[in-house]
C-alpha positions in Angstrom: 0.4 -0.4 0.1 2.9 2.3 1.0 6.2 0.1 -0.2 6.7 2.8 -3.8 7.1 6.0 0.0 10.2 4.1 0.8 13.1 5.6 -0.3 15.7 4.0 -1.9 18.5 5.7 -0.2 19.7 4.3 3.6 19.2 1.0 5.9 16.0 -0.7 4.8 13.1 -0.9 6.9 11.6 -2.6 8.5 7.6 -3.9 7.5 4.9 -2.0 10.2 3.6 -5.1 10.2 6.1 -6.0 12.2 6.1 -3.9 14.4 3.0 -3.4 15.5 2.9 -7.7 15.2 5.2 -7.0 18.1 3.3 -4.8 20.1 0.4 -7.1 20.4 3.2 -10.1 21.3 3.9 -7.4 23.9 1.2 -5.9 24.8 -0.5 -10.1 25.7 1.6 -12.1 27.2 2.1 -8.8 29.3 6.0 -8.0 29.0 7.2 -5.2 30.2 9.9 -3.9 28.0 10.3 -4.7 24.2 14.7 -5.2 24.7 12.2 -8.3 26.9 10.1 -8.9 23.8 13.3 -8.9 21.1 14.8 -11.5 23.3 11.9 -13.7 23.8 10.5 -13.6 19.8 14.9 -14.3 19.3 14.2 -18.1 20.6 10.9 -18.1 20.7 9.8 -20.4 17.2 5.7 -18.9 18.1 6.7 -16.1 17.9 8.9 -16.3 14.9 5.9 -18.0 13.2 3.6 -15.1 14.2 5.7 -12.5 13.0 6.6 -14.0 9.4 10.3 -14.8 10.2 12.2 -18.1 9.5 14.6 -19.7 11.8 17.2 -17.6 10.1 16.0 -14.2 9.9 17.1 -11.4 12.1 14.2 -9.2 13.7 14.8 -5.7 15.0 16.3 -4.0 17.0 14.9 -2.9 20.2 16.5 0.3 19.8 14.1 0.8 16.8 11.3 1.6 19.2 13.0 3.7 21.3 11.8 7.2 22.0 13.0 10.3 20.1 
């Protein structure tokens, strides 16, 4: 829907759906920090499946959610 709006320079973007799904995991399972949520997503295969990541795919860094 908005893929044409992304810049071709700089770092590759992270799909906004992934960011919403990570927040959903955090809220649903009562995880209190995004750092912990990312740690869980790195090792929990159910979370990785929900996010659409394979075994060797990298999940976003927790600082992606940092406040500016």
